[in-house]
C-alpha positions as CSV (number, residue, x, y, z in Angstrom):
1,M,37.8,-17.6,63.1
2,K,35.4,-16.8,60.2
3,T,36.8,-13.6,57.7
4,K,35.7,-11.9,54.9
5,T,37.4,-9.5,52.3
6,Y,37.1,-6.1,50.2
7,H,39.3,-4.3,48.5
8,R,41.0,-1.4,49.2
9,T,39.2,1.3,47.4
10,N,36.4,0.7,49.2
11,L,36.6,3.1,51.6
12,G,38.2,5.6,49.5
13,S,40.0,8.4,51.3
14,Y,39.3,7.0,54.3
15,F,41.1,3.6,54.2
16,P,42.6,2.8,57.3
17,S,46.0,3.2,57.3
18,G,46.8,0.2,59.8
19,A,45.1,-2.2,57.3
20,S,47.7,-5.1,56.0
21,V,46.5,-5.3,52.2
22,D,47.5,-8.6,50.3
23,S,49.5,-8.1,46.5
24,S,46.2,-7.5,45.1
25,G,44.5,-4.4,46.8
26,Y,42.4,-6.6,49.3
27,V,42.4,-6.3,53.0
28,T,41.2,-10.0,55.1
29,Y,39.1,-9.0,58.5
30,H,37.7,-11.2,61.5
31,D,34.0,-11.2,60.3
32,S,32.4,-10.6,64.1
33,P,29.6,-8.1,64.6
34,R,32.2,-7.2,68.2
35,Y,33.6,-4.5,66.5
36,S,30.6,-2.7,65.3
37,R,29.8,-3.0,69.4
38,A,33.2,-2.2,70.6
39,T,33.8,1.5,72.3
40,E,36.9,3.3,70.7
41,S,39.3,1.8,73.5
42,Q,38.8,-1.4,72.7
43,L,39.1,-0.5,68.5
44,R,42.5,0.9,69.8
45,D,43.4,-2.3,71.7
46,W,42.6,-4.7,68.9
47,A,44.1,-2.7,66.1
48,E,47.8,-3.2,67.8
49,S,46.8,-7.4,67.7
50,R,49.4,-9.6,66.5
51,I,46.7,-11.0,64.6
52,G,46.2,-9.0,60.7
53,S,42.6,-10.0,60.6
54,V,41.4,-8.6,64.1
55,R,44.2,-6.0,63.7
56,N,42.0,-5.5,60.0
57,A,38.9,-5.4,61.7
58,A,39.4,-3.4,64.0
59,V,41.0,-0.4,62.0
60,T,38.3,-1.0,59.6
61,E,35.9,0.0,62.0
62,I,37.3,3.2,63.0
63,A,37.5,3.8,59.1
64,E,34.0,3.0,59.1
65,R,33.1,4.7,61.8
66,A,34.8,7.9,60.7
67,L,33.0,7.5,57.0
68,D,29.7,7.7,58.9
69,A,30.9,10.4,60.6
70,W,31.9,12.2,57.9
71,R,28.6,11.1,55.6
72,S,25.9,12.6,58.0
73,R,27.4,16.3,58.4
């Protein structure tokens, strides 16, 4: 499974509370385009995953969508 990382400060106040953070403040997430194409329902299901990188990818996508909506206002 291909993963990427980002620092929790990258999303500011939109940082997802459900994301797992390492001791340095980084989030490791599953790097796949499926999250950007997923429905809200699918993301909510994946946000409950026992696999940390999948859970982080789903909650990060939810947060990024909220941030995009705020930016477009």
